[in-house]
VODRENMI-117369 format. One line per field, with one value per atom (N, C-alpha, C, CB): atom name; x, y, z; residue number from 1. Coordinates in Angstrom, 2 decimals, decimal comma. Glycine has a CB too. Example, Ala and Ser with C-alpha at 12.3 -4.5 7.8 and 13.67 -1.06 7.14 Angstrom:
2
atom c(N  CA  C  CB  N  CA  C  CB)
px c(13,19  12,30  13,20  11,31  12,85  13,67  12,90  14,08)
py c(-5,69  -4,50  -3,30  -4,47  -2,25  -1,06  0,03  -0,60)
pz c(7,80  7,80  7,80  9,05  7,08  7,14  7,87  5,72)
n c(1  1  1  1  2  2  2  2)
REM end
This chain:
140
atom c(N  CA  C  CB  N  CA  C  CB  N  CA  C  CB  N  CA  C  CB  N  CA  C  CB  N  CA  C  CB  N  CA  C  CB  N  CA  C  CB  N  CA  C  CB  N  CA  C  CB  N  CA  C  CB  N  CA  C  CB  N  CA  C  CB  N  CA  C  CB  N  CA  C  CB  N  CA  C  CB  N  CA  C  CB  N  CA  C  CB  N  CA  C  CB  N  CA  C  CB  N  CA  C  CB  N  CA  C  CB  N  CA  C  CB  N  CA  C  CB  N  CA  C  CB  N  CA  C  CB  N  CA  C  CB  N  CA  C  CB  N  CA  C  CB  N  CA  C  CB  N  CA  C  CB  N  CA  C  CB  N  CA  C  CB  N  CA  C  CB  N  CA  C  CB  N  CA  C  CB  N  CA  C  CB  N  CA  C  CB  N  CA  C  CB  N  CA  C  CB  N  CA  C  CB  N  CA  C  CB  N  CA  C  CB  N  CA  C  CB  N  CA  C  CB  N  CA  C  CB  N  CA  C  CB  N  CA  C  CB  N  CA  C  CB  N  CA  C  CB  N  CA  C  CB  N  CA  C  CB  N  CA  C  CB  N  CA  C  CB  N  CA  C  CB  N  CA  C  CB  N  CA  C  CB  N  CA  C  CB  N  CA  C  CB  N  CA  C  CB  N  CA  C  CB  N  CA  C  CB  N  CA  C  CB  N  CA  C  CB  N  CA  C  CB  N  CA  C  CB  N  CA  C  CB  N  CA  C  CB  N  CA  C  CB  N  CA  C  CB  N  CA  C  CB  N  CA  C  CB  N  CA  C  CB  N  CA  C  CB  N  CA  C  CB  N  CA  C  CB  N  CA  C  CB  N  CA  C  CB  N  CA  C  CB  N  CA  C  CB  N  CA  C  CB  N  CA  C  CB  N  CA  C  CB  N  CA  C  CB  N  CA  C  CB  N  CA  C  CB  N  CA  C  CB  N  CA  C  CB  N  CA  C  CB  N  CA  C  CB  N  CA  C  CB  N  CA  C  CB  N  CA  C  CB  N  CA  C  CB  N  CA  C  CB  N  CA  C  CB  N  CA  C  CB  N  CA  C  CB  N  CA  C  CB  N  CA  C  CB  N  CA  C  CB  N  CA  C  CB  N  CA  C  CB  N  CA  C  CB  N  CA  C  CB  N  CA  C  CB  N  CA  C  CB  N  CA  C  CB  N  CA  C  CB  N  CA  C  CB  N  CA  C  CB  N  CA  C  CB  N  CA  C  CB  N  CA  C  CB  N  CA  C  CB  N  CA  C  CB  N  CA  C  CB  N  CA  C  CB  N  CA  C  CB  N  CA  C  CB  N  CA  C  CB  N  CA  C  CB  N  CA  C  CB  N  CA  C  CB  N  CA  C  CB  N  CA  C  CB  N  CA  C  CB  N  CA  C  CB  N  CA  C  CB  N  CA  C  CB  N  CA  C  CB  N  CA  C  CB  N  CA  C  CB  N  CA  C  CB  N  CA  C  CB  N  CA  C  CB  N  CA  C  CB  N  CA  C  CB  N  CA  C  CB  N  CA  C  CB)
px c(-5,10  -4,46  -4,38  -3,05  -4,75  -4,68  -3,49  -6,00  -2,58  -1,43  -1,66  -0,10  -1,45  -1,65  -0,30  -2,63  0,07  1,34  1,08  2,01  1,69  1,40  2,57  0,94  3,71  4,78  5,57  5,71  6,57  7,50  6,81  8,55  5,97  5,34  4,35  4,64  3,57  2,62  3,35  1,72  4,53  5,32  5,91  6,45  6,38  7,00  5,98  7,68  4,80  3,76  2,60  3,25  2,87  1,84  0,67  2,44  1,01  -0,02  0,04  0,14  -1,12  -1,24  -1,97  -2,00  -1,19  -1,77  -1,90  -0,94  -1,43  -1,53  -1,53  -0,36  -1,95  -1,93  -0,49  -2,64  0,44  1,85  2,36  2,71  1,95  2,35  1,76  1,90  0,53  -0,09  0,64  -1,57  1,06  1,81  3,10  2,13  3,81  5,05  4,77  5,76  3,68  3,28  3,08  1,99  2,27  2,00  3,27  0,91  4,11  5,36  6,26  6,10  6,24  7,06  6,57  7,05  5,29  4,74  5,10  3,21  4,97  5,31  6,79  5,00  7,65  9,08  9,36  9,88  8,70  8,91  8,64  8,01  7,61  7,25  7,90  5,77  8,53  9,17  8,22  10,43  7,07  6,03  6,34  4,66  6,07  6,20  4,84  7,13  3,81  2,47  1,61  1,82  0,49  -0,44  -1,00  -1,58  -1,09  -1,67  -2,61  -0,58  -3,50  -4,43  -4,21  -5,92  -4,08  -3,86  -4,81  -2,38  -5,04  -5,90  -5,24  -7,31  -5,38  -4,95  -6,19  -3,83  -6,35  -7,44  -6,84  -8,22  -7,50  -7,02  -8,15  -6,57  -7,81  -8,85  -9,16  -8,41  -10,16  -10,52  -9,38  -11,68  -8,37  -7,22  -6,08  -6,70  -6,37  -5,42  -4,30  -4,82  -4,54  -3,57  -3,84  -3,63  -2,77  -2,87  -3,21  -1,55  -4,29  -4,69  -4,51  -6,13  -4,63  -4,53  -3,92  -5,91  -3,08  -2,54  -2,57  -1,08  -3,28  -3,43  -3,25  -4,79  -2,55  -2,54  -3,73  -1,17  -4,65  -5,89  -5,74  -7,04  -5,13  -5,05  -3,69  -6,18  -2,99  -1,65  -1,67  -0,80  -2,81  -2,94  -4,18  -3,01  -4,22  -5,40  -5,70  -5,21  -6,97  -7,47  -8,81  -7,61  -8,85  -10,06  -11,25  -9,79  -11,00  -12,09  -12,89  -11,55  -12,21  -12,86  -13,07  -12,05  -12,75  -12,85  -14,26  -11,81  -14,71  -16,01  -15,82  -16,99  -16,37  -16,20  -16,63  -16,98  -17,72  -18,18  -17,13  -19,47  -16,48  -15,42  -14,23  -14,96  -13,91  -12,79  -13,09  -12,53  -14,29  -14,63  -14,77  -15,91  -15,10  -15,19  -13,81  -15,89  -12,75  -11,39  -10,74  -10,54  -11,40  -10,80  -11,77  -10,42  -11,22  -12,00  -11,69  -11,69  -12,58  -12,34  -13,36  -12,40  -12,87  -13,73  -14,60  -12,87  -15,89  -16,79  -16,35  -18,18  -15,55  -15,07  -13,86  -14,72  -13,37  -12,17  -12,45  -11,64  -11,38  -11,36  -10,42  -10,88  -10,80  -10,04  -9,35  -10,95  -8,12  -7,39  -6,97  -6,13  -7,38  -6,99  -5,88  -8,21  -5,04  -3,96  -3,69  -2,67  -3,35  -2,91  -1,59  -3,97  -0,74  0,53  0,37  1,67  1,16  1,19  2,65  0,51  2,90  4,27  4,78  4,39  3,90  4,34  3,70  3,99  2,82  2,11  0,96  1,61  0,67  -0,41  -1,82  -0,22  -1,95  -3,27  -4,13  -3,16  -5,36  -6,22  -6,93  -7,24  -7,27  -8,10  -9,56  -7,87  -10,44  -11,86  -12,34  -12,67  -11,85  -12,22  -11,79  -11,60  -10,61  -10,13  -10,97  -8,66  -11,38  -12,23  -13,58  -12,43  -14,18  -15,47  -15,34  -15,99  -14,27  -14,07  -13,92  -12,83  -13,13  -12,93  -14,24  -11,88  -15,06  -16,36  -17,26  -17,05  -17,28  -18,09  -17,58  -18,08  -16,27  -15,67  -16,07  -14,15  -16,04  -16,44  -17,92  -16,19  -18,77  -20,20  -20,45  -20,98  -19,74  -19,89  -19,46  -19,07  -18,36  -17,89  -18,93  -16,54  -19,48  -20,47  -21,73  -20,83  -22,14  -23,30  -23,08  -23,63  -21,83  -21,48  -21,18  -20,28  -21,29  -21,04  -19,56  -21,70  -18,71  -17,27  -16,84  -16,49  -16,03  -15,58  -14,45  -15,12  -14,60  -13,65  -12,86  -14,37  -11,55  -10,75  -10,24  -9,58  -9,65  -9,06  -8,72  -7,79  -8,47  -7,99  -6,76  -9,10  -5,63  -4,37  -3,87  -3,32  -3,34  -2,68  -1,21  -3,32  -0,33  1,05  2,01  1,38  2,84  3,90  5,23  4,02  5,47  6,66  6,32  7,89  7,28  7,05  6,55  8,32  7,15  6,78  5,96  8,02  5,47  4,67  3,41  5,48  2,41  1,17  0,00  1,20  -1,19  -2,41  -3,41  -3,00  -3,90  -4,97  -6,29  -4,80  -7,16  -8,44  -9,26  -9,23  -9,15  -9,89  -9,41  -9,71  -8,11  -7,56  -7,72  -6,10  -7,81  -7,96  -9,41  -7,26  -10,31  -11,76  -12,32  -12,05  -11,61  -12,17  -13,29  -11,06  -13,22  -14,25  -14,77  -13,71  -16,08  -16,66  -16,74  -18,06  -16,33  -16,40  -17,28  -15,00)
py c(-5,05  -6,14  -5,77  -6,42  -6,70  -6,50  -7,29  -6,94  -6,62  -7,30  -7,39  -6,57  -8,56  -8,78  -9,03  -9,97  -8,18  -8,32  -9,03  -6,94  -10,19  -10,97  -11,08  -12,33  -11,44  -11,88  -10,75  -12,73  -10,24  -9,30  -8,04  -8,90  -7,43  -6,18  -6,41  -5,51  -7,48  -7,76  -8,05  -8,94  -8,65  -8,89  -7,59  -9,91  -6,74  -5,47  -4,53  -4,79  -4,47  -3,55  -4,34  -2,64  -5,01  -5,85  -5,01  -6,67  -3,87  -2,99  -1,63  -2,85  -1,10  0,24  1,08  0,24  1,72  2,45  3,94  2,22  4,42  5,85  6,06  6,63  7,24  7,58  7,62  8,94  8,09  8,13  6,72  8,80  5,76  4,35  3,85  3,43  4,23  3,84  4,47  4,26  5,72  6,38  5,61  7,85  5,22  4,46  3,11  4,27  2,49  1,23  1,41  0,68  2,39  2,62  3,04  3,70  3,84  4,24  3,04  5,30  2,07  0,88  0,09  0,00  0,11  -0,57  0,19  -0,72  1,49  2,31  2,12  3,80  2,17  1,97  0,53  2,32  -0,41  -1,83  -2,13  -2,70  -1,54  -1,79  -0,81  -1,74  0,24  1,27  1,81  0,72  2,22  2,71  4,12  2,67  4,36  5,70  6,26  5,69  5,46  5,91  6,04  4,93  6,72  6,86  5,50  7,86  5,22  3,97  4,20  2,97  3,25  3,26  1,96  3,40  2,08  0,91  0,97  0,83  -0,20  -0,28  -1,17  -0,82  -0,75  -1,56  -1,86  -0,84  -3,13  -3,53  -3,83  -4,79  -3,30  -3,42  -4,02  -2,04  -4,98  -5,60  -4,69  -7,02  -5,05  -4,18  -3,94  -4,79  -4,83  -4,65  -3,86  -6,00  -3,25  -2,44  -3,27  -1,38  -4,57  -5,43  -5,40  -6,88  -5,26  -5,25  -6,66  -4,75  -6,79  -8,10  -8,22  -8,36  -7,10  -7,13  -5,83  -7,37  -5,95  -4,79  -5,12  -4,44  -4,31  -4,58  -3,32  -5,20  -3,47  -2,43  -2,74  -2,37  -1,82  -2,05  -1,64  -1,29  -0,50  0,04  0,66  1,08  0,21  0,71  1,91  -0,37  2,24  3,44  4,20  3,06  4,54  5,13  6,53  5,19  6,74  8,04  8,27  8,12  9,19  9,42  9,85  10,48  10,50  10,94  9,78  11,78  8,66  7,51  6,34  7,06  6,51  5,42  5,34  5,59  4,12  3,88  3,03  3,19  3,46  2,70  1,23  3,35  0,98  -0,40  -1,26  -0,45  -0,69  -1,41  -1,67  -0,62  -0,69  -0,84  -1,96  0,49  -1,94  -2,96  -4,34  -2,59  -4,42  -5,73  -6,36  -5,60  -5,57  -6,08  -6,54  -5,01  -6,27  -6,65  -7,52  -5,40  -8,40  -9,27  -8,88  -10,79  -8,12  -7,55  -8,11  -6,00  -8,48  -8,95  -7,79  -9,54  -8,05  -6,96  -6,28  -7,51  -6,95  -6,34  -5,43  -7,42  -5,38  -4,59  -3,10  -4,95  -2,39  -0,94  -0,65  -0,21  0,26  0,48  1,83  0,35  1,82  3,04  2,92  3,25  3,89  3,93  4,96  4,28  4,74  5,70  5,76  5,32  6,94  7,13  7,87  7,89  7,57  8,30  9,53  7,40  10,53  11,78  12,08  12,98  12,86  13,12  14,48  13,02  15,32  16,63  16,93  17,73  17,88  18,20  17,24  19,65  16,89  15,93  16,52  15,32  17,80  18,42  17,68  19,93  17,33  16,55  17,41  15,78  16,78  17,42  17,28  16,80  18,01  17,89  16,47  18,91  15,84  14,46  13,49  14,03  13,71  12,85  13,02  13,16  14,24  14,49  13,80  16,01  13,95  13,29  11,77  13,69  11,24  9,80  9,28  9,43  9,96  9,50  9,53  10,36  10,54  10,60  9,46  11,96  9,18  8,08  6,73  8,10  6,60  5,38  5,15  5,43  6,21  6,13  5,74  7,49  6,37  6,04  4,59  6,98  4,11  2,71  1,75  2,45  2,06  1,22  1,17  1,74  2,33  2,38  1,60  3,83  1,65  0,88  -0,62  1,20  -1,04  -2,46  -2,80  -2,81  -1,82  -2,06  -2,12  -3,33  -1,56  -1,56  -0,17  -2,00  -0,11  1,17  1,74  1,02  2,97  3,70  4,62  4,50  4,39  5,18  6,47  4,35  6,36  7,56  7,29  8,00  8,37  8,34  9,23  8,82  8,69  9,41  9,74  8,60  10,92  11,34  11,52  12,67  10,69  10,63  11,02  9,23  12,03  12,40  11,79  13,96  11,81  11,23  10,90  12,21  10,27  9,89  11,05  9,35  12,21  13,35  14,39  14,00  14,03  14,95  14,22  15,49  14,27  13,55  14,35  12,14  13,95  14,61  13,56  15,52  13,67  12,83  13,55  12,52  12,94  13,58  13,76  12,74  12,83  12,92  14,14  11,63  14,26  15,38  16,72  15,14  16,69  17,92  18,30  17,80  17,48  17,74  17,61  19,14  16,90  16,65  15,61  16,18  14,75  13,75  13,94  12,28  13,93  14,05  12,68  14,70  12,61  11,37  11,54  10,91)
pz c(-14,18  -13,48  -12,00  -14,07  -11,14  -9,70  -9,19  -8,98  -8,52  -7,93  -6,43  -8,25  -5,88  -4,46  -3,81  -4,22  -2,86  -2,17  -0,86  -1,93  -0,69  0,50  1,44  0,12  0,96  1,83  2,48  1,08  1,80  2,41  2,95  1,41  2,14  2,56  3,69  1,38  3,62  4,70  6,01  4,33  5,93  7,15  7,69  6,88  6,79  7,21  7,83  6,01  7,24  7,70  8,30  6,54  9,40  10,03  10,56  11,17  11,12  11,69  11,02  13,22  10,71  10,15  11,19  8,75  12,05  13,18  12,94  14,39  11,78  11,49  9,97  12,15  9,57  8,15  7,65  7,89  8,48  8,07  7,78  9,17  8,59  8,36  7,04  9,54  6,74  5,48  4,30  5,46  4,43  3,36  3,08  3,74  4,12  3,94  3,29  5,29  3,68  3,05  1,55  3,70  1,18  -0,24  -0,99  -0,41  -0,37  -1,03  -1,26  -0,18  -0,37  -0,58  -1,78  0,67  -2,04  -3,21  -4,47  -3,08  -4,43  -5,59  -5,92  -5,34  -4,90  -5,13  -5,55  -3,86  -4,91  -5,21  -6,68  -4,33  -7,22  -8,61  -9,58  -8,77  -9,04  -9,86  -10,94  -10,52  -10,51  -11,41  -11,89  -10,72  -13,15  -13,71  -14,10  -14,91  -13,98  -14,35  -13,11  -15,36  -13,26  -12,14  -11,79  -12,47  -10,52  -10,08  -8,91  -9,71  -8,72  -7,59  -6,83  -8,06  -5,52  -4,67  -3,48  -4,19  -2,88  -1,70  -0,66  -2,07  0,59  1,72  2,55  2,58  2,91  3,79  5,16  3,22  6,17  7,54  8,37  8,12  9,22  10,05  11,25  10,52  12,07  13,22  14,20  13,95  14,22  15,11  14,45  15,56  13,29  12,52  11,89  13,40  11,73  11,06  9,57  11,60  8,80  7,35  6,87  6,69  6,14  5,63  4,12  5,98  3,40  1,95  1,45  1,30  0,46  -0,24  -1,72  0,25  -2,48  -3,91  -4,73  -4,19  -5,85  -6,86  -7,76  -7,67  -7,83  -8,58  -10,03  -7,95  -10,24  -11,61  -11,82  -11,86  -12,84  -13,11  -14,05  -13,70  -14,58  -15,43  -15,01  -16,95  -13,73  -13,11  -13,66  -11,62  -13,96  -14,40  -13,70  -15,96  -12,76  -11,97  -12,83  -10,92  -13,95  -14,81  -15,37  -15,95  -15,63  -16,25  -15,31  -17,43  -14,04  -13,08  -12,47  -11,96  -12,25  -11,63  -10,38  -12,63  -9,24  -8,01  -8,14  -6,90  -8,85  -9,01  -9,69  -9,80  -10,68  -11,39  -10,46  -12,64  -9,64  -8,70  -7,70  -7,94  -7,12  -6,13  -6,75  -5,43  -8,03  -8,68  -8,86  -10,05  -8,78  -8,95  -7,66  -9,58  -6,54  -5,25  -4,47  -4,43  -3,67  -2,81  -1,37  -3,07  -0,77  0,56  1,54  0,53  2,71  3,79  4,27  4,97  4,54  4,98  6,28  5,16  7,10  8,35  8,13  9,36  6,91  6,61  6,67  5,24  6,90  6,78  5,61  8,13  4,73  3,50  3,47  2,32  2,98  2,67  1,21  3,64  0,42  -0,99  -1,15  -1,91  -2,14  -2,41  -3,91  -1,64  -4,35  -5,72  -5,68  -6,58  -6,64  -6,69  -7,57  -7,20  -7,25  -8,02  -8,33  -7,23  -9,35  -9,75  -9,30  -11,23  -8,83  -8,39  -7,04  -9,43  -6,98  -5,75  -5,54  -5,78  -4,30  -4,05  -4,12  -2,72  -4,46  -4,53  -5,56  -4,89  -5,19  -6,09  -7,12  -5,28  -8,22  -9,23  -8,80  -10,65  -9,45  -9,16  -9,43  -10,01  -10,50  -10,82  -9,72  -12,17  -9,14  -8,06  -6,79  -7,76  -6,51  -5,35  -5,55  -5,13  -6,71  -7,00  -6,90  -8,40  -7,51  -7,49  -6,07  -8,31  -5,24  -3,86  -3,07  -3,17  -3,28  -2,60  -3,06  -2,86  -4,35  -4,88  -4,37  -6,41  -4,25  -3,74  -2,28  -3,87  -1,50  -0,08  0,02  0,64  -0,77  -0,74  -1,14  -1,68  -2,15  -2,59  -1,48  -3,86  -0,81  0,29  1,40  0,84  1,75  2,81  2,45  3,12  1,18  0,74  0,89  -0,72  0,78  0,93  2,39  0,05  3,27  4,70  5,05  5,12  4,20  4,43  4,88  3,15  5,91  6,45  5,59  7,92  5,20  4,37  5,28  3,23  5,41  6,34  5,72  6,84  4,51  3,91  2,44  4,68  1,75  0,37  0,36  -0,68  -0,06  -0,01  -1,41  0,74  -1,55  -2,78  -2,40  -3,39  -2,98  -2,52  -3,64  -2,01  -3,35  -4,28  -3,81  -4,39  -2,51  -1,90  -0,46  -1,99  0,25  1,65  2,49  2,25  2,33  3,16  2,40  3,72  1,24  0,43  -0,02  -0,80  0,85  0,57  1,11  1,18  0,70  1,15  1,57  0,04  2,78  3,28  3,00  4,82  2,20  1,90  3,17  0,86  4,09  5,35  6,16  6,18  6,35  7,13  6,42  7,42  5,09  4,32  4,09  3,01  4,62  4,53  3,11  5,06  2,23  0,89  0,95  -0,07  1,98  2,20  3,62  1,98  3,78  5,13  5,77  5,07  7,03  7,80  9,01  8,24)
n c(1  1  1  1  2  2  2  2  3  3  3  3  4  4  4  4  5  5  5  5  6  6  6  6  7  7  7  7  8  8  8  8  9  9  9  9  10  10  10  10  11  11  11  11  12  12  12  12  13  13  13  13  14  14  14  14  15  15  15  15  16  16  16  16  17  17  17  17  18  18  18  18  19  19  19  19  20  20  20  20  21  21  21  21  22  22  22  22  23  23  23  23  24  24  24  24  25  25  25  25  26  26  26  26  27  27  27  27  28  28  28  28  29  29  29  29  30  30  30  30  31  31  31  31  32  32  32  32  33  33  33  33  34  34  34  34  35  35  35  35  36  36  36  36  37  37  37  37  38  38  38  38  39  39  39  39  40  40  40  40  41  41  41  41  42  42  42  42  43  43  43  43  44  44  44  44  45  45  45  45  46  46  46  46  47  47  47  47  48  48  48  48  49  49  49  49  50  50  50  50  51  51  51  51  52  52  52  52  53  53  53  53  54  54  54  54  55  55  55  55  56  56  56  56  57  57  57  57  58  58  58  58  59  59  59  59  60  60  60  60  61  61  61  61  62  62  62  62  63  63  63  63  64  64  64  64  65  65  65  65  66  66  66  66  67  67  67  67  68  68  68  68  69  69  69  69  70  70  70  70  71  71  71  71  72  72  72  72  73  73  73  73  74  74  74  74  75  75  75  75  76  76  76  76  77  77  77  77  78  78  78  78  79  79  79  79  80  80  80  80  81  81  81  81  82  82  82  82  83  83  83  83  84  84  84  84  85  85  85  85  86  86  86  86  87  87  87  87  88  88  88  88  89  89  89  89  90  90  90  90  91  91  91  91  92  92  92  92  93  93  93  93  94  94  94  94  95  95  95  95  96  96  96  96  97  97  97  97  98  98  98  98  99  99  99  99  100  100  100  100  101  101  101  101  102  102  102  102  103  103  103  103  104  104  104  104  105  105  105  105  106  106  106  106  107  107  107  107  108  108  108  108  109  109  109  109  110  110  110  110  111  111  111  111  112  112  112  112  113  113  113  113  114  114  114  114  115  115  115  115  116  116  116  116  117  117  117  117  118  118  118  118  119  119  119  119  120  120  120  120  121  121  121  121  122  122  122  122  123  123  123  123  124  124  124  124  125  125  125  125  126  126  126  126  127  127  127  127  128  128  128  128  129  129  129  129  130  130  130  130  131  131  131  131  132  132  132  132  133  133  133  133  134  134  134  134  135  135  135  135  136  136  136  136  137  137  137  137  138  138  138  138  139  139  139  139  140  140  140  140)
REM end
């Protein structure tokens, strides 16, 4: 099930000018839905860094069984968008090998479609997260 958040959250987070702002955006969705399971979400940002779309893609996300094509088939993203993906974690944000592979495949799929991939975040809490881009898990 894909959930699309339009009103309150899109108004609160009009601009995503930093990874920290994106983390807070995703944490507000996780808190808003009070999720206890792993989830995968995506935020689409236009060239002016304005948030255009926020969707929960998978409420029972498992990187081992996830396919980028399936993920992209669940979302309708403008080709000019820049994408930030995030998954929640329950302890440390360190990724598994499956999560690293999945994020790389997701980035490659986005690039093949001409969509800019900004980052993939693993979030345990507001101040306990990992940016795959900053941690060099994904080459940019």
